KOLGU-590627 format. One record per residue (C-alpha): z, x negated, y negated; residue in one letter. Coordinates in nm, 3 decimals. Example, Ala and Ser with C-alpha at 12.3 -4.5 7.8 and 13.67 -1.06 7.14 Angstrom:
        c3        c1        c2   vexvex
     0.780    -1.230     0.450        A
     0.714    -1.367     0.106        S
END
This chain:
        c3        c1        c2   vexvex
    12.070     3.720     7.009        T
    12.215     3.406     7.075        G
    12.475     3.141     6.992        V
    12.450     2.939     6.687        V
    12.446     2.518     6.835        V
    12.300     2.342     6.506        D
    12.318     2.401     6.133        V
    12.106     2.184     5.896        Q
    12.248     2.281     5.584        Q
    12.284     2.056     5.249        A
    12.624     2.209     5.094        G
    12.795     2.473     5.144        L
    12.515     2.763     5.037        A
    12.229     2.574     5.135        D
    12.137     2.612     5.414        V
    11.774     2.525     5.534        S
    11.797     2.590     5.884        G
    12.001     2.641     6.226        F
    11.884     2.592     6.631        T
    12.047     2.945     6.797        L
    12.108     2.898     7.218        R
    11.997     3.242     7.457        T
    12.100     3.372     7.704        S
    11.872     3.248     7.974        D
    11.981     2.893     7.801        G
    11.654     2.824     7.575        R
    11.686     2.705     7.254        E
    11.531     2.820     6.974        L
    11.531     2.675     6.600        T
    11.447     2.875     6.316        F
    11.392     2.836     5.950        D
    11.634     3.013     5.626        T
    11.430     2.860     5.361        T
    11.308     3.212     5.232        Q
    11.612     3.422     5.326        T
    11.755     3.584     5.138        R
    12.157     3.555     5.236        F
    12.408     3.820     5.140        D
    12.671     3.708     5.027        A
    12.878     4.063     5.104        A
    12.721     4.134     5.437        G
    12.577     3.718     5.631        F
    12.662     3.430     5.395        P
    12.504     3.166     5.464        P
    12.834     2.932     5.545        Q
    12.894     3.227     5.801        H
    12.672     3.068     6.023        L
    12.882     2.777     6.042        Q
    13.156     2.985     6.149        E
    12.978     3.150     6.455        H
    12.925     2.782     6.591        R
    13.267     2.691     6.586        A
    13.393     2.967     6.715        L
    13.074     3.007     6.964        A
    13.044     3.416     6.818        E
    12.639     3.534     6.854        P
    12.474     3.631     6.622        V
    12.085     3.811     6.637        R
    11.779     3.704     6.468        V
    11.570     3.928     6.359        T
    11.214     3.703     6.271        Y
    10.823     3.642     6.247        Q
    10.600     3.359     6.324        V
    10.491     3.178     6.020        K
    10.220     2.943     6.043        D
    10.433     2.811     6.419        G
    10.744     2.839     6.215        T
    10.994     3.068     6.325        N
    11.132     3.200     5.997        R
    11.450     3.451     5.970        V
    11.378     3.774     5.780        V
    11.802     3.931     5.874        K
    12.088     3.750     6.053        L
    12.356     3.956     6.183        E
    12.687     3.914     6.393        D
    12.550     3.973     6.814        A
    12.889     4.082     6.857        A
    13.044     4.468     6.945        G
END
């Protein structure tokens, strides 16, 4: 869980990854190239909204070949 500080994207719905800052100050980079975004629950452009508003997100991920691959994204507020 943390705040999105950077989003790597080629287009509005084409997000390849992002960087998250945790509450203890660590920055983690995540790969979303194989993530299935939910248009109703968490569309890819929603990451930019979180970055702009500094609203936290919760990331469920797996480390594969040294890369943090996103399995699920959700709003962490509340």
